[in-house]
N, C-alpha and C positions, 0 to 999 in steps of 0.2 A: 865391121868395126871391131876392133881387139880392144879389152883392156884384162891389164893384170892387178889382183889387188892381194896385200898380207892380210887382209884381215875377217875377222873367223866369222863362220855362216856353218851353216847345216849342208851346205852344195859345194860339190868341186868345182861346179863353173853354173850360170843363170846367165840368160837373154834379156835381153827389156827392148824395149821400141819405146818412141816418144808420143807422148801424151796424147801427141794432135793424132794419132794412127791409130787410136781405138774404134773409130767407126771403121778401116780398112780393117780391123779383123772381123769384124760381122760378113765382111764383103767373102774372105778368107774362108770361115763357117759355112756361109748358103755354096760356095765351090762358085763365085762367078771372078776367082781370079785362078789362075792355069797352076799347076804343081810346083813347079821351079819358080816360078818368077813371085810369087809369095813372098818369098824372103826379099829380094832387093827392094823387093815394093816397100816393106814396111821399113827399111833399114836399119835392121836389127844390131844391139851389140853385144858379143860374146864377152864375158865376166869372168875372169878365170880366178880362183880363187888359191892363189900359189902354198900358203899354208894346209891346205884341204889333204887329210893320209892319203886320198884317195890321187891327187895331185902328183905331190911327192912320191908315191909311191911308181904311178905312170910313167916320171921322167928316167927311174931306177930301171924299170921291165924294160924301156926304148933301148936300153944300153945291151941287154941279156937278153930278149924276147922283141926285137923288132915287127915282126909281125903281130902277135900277142897285143902290144901295148898299139897298135894301130886298132886291133876293133876293139879295146876297151875306149881309147878315143871316140869314136867313132860312136858306140854306145854311152859315152858318158853327154855330149852334144846334141844324140837324141832325148838323153832323158830333160837333159835344158830345154828342147822343142816342147816337148810334151807337158812340162811345169809349168810353162808358158803358155800352152794354147793354139801351140803353132805346127803340130805333128798334120798333119794330112794322111799319111798313109802309112802304117807301122808294122806292112809285112814285111820288110825290109829287117825293121827294126829286131822283130821277132825271130829273124833268120839268123840272125845276128848273136843274140843273146843265147841260142840254141847250141852255134858255135864255141860261144864263150862257155857255157857248161861244159860242153865236152871239152874243152878244152883242161878245164877246172878239174876233170873227173874224171880225164885220162891216168892210167897207171905213171907213176912214175920211175918205177922201175919192172925189170919183166922177172927179178927175181920173187917178188909177191905173187906173183900174179900161176895160179895153176898151170 
């Protein structure tokens, strides 16, 4: 489920699960629920804060650089998974962070490079 809001929050997006799913989190942590199945099992809600500067900049970035915008959107989602304790395998996330850093640190002009 997806919800948007305009409330002020320090997070660009958050994931919540119902209170009745607290015990299910335990099974997730001890590995009794398969990797991809855990999200469907927990029925999470993704809350996107439309007033957050990262989200508003992401919307603009999508128009000028869709590939980088996709990486950023995936990273924001994974950040929300980490924040709520639902990230099981962070290796893909670390690879994406490295790609984003490489993109950020890439020279913007060949004039400045020796």
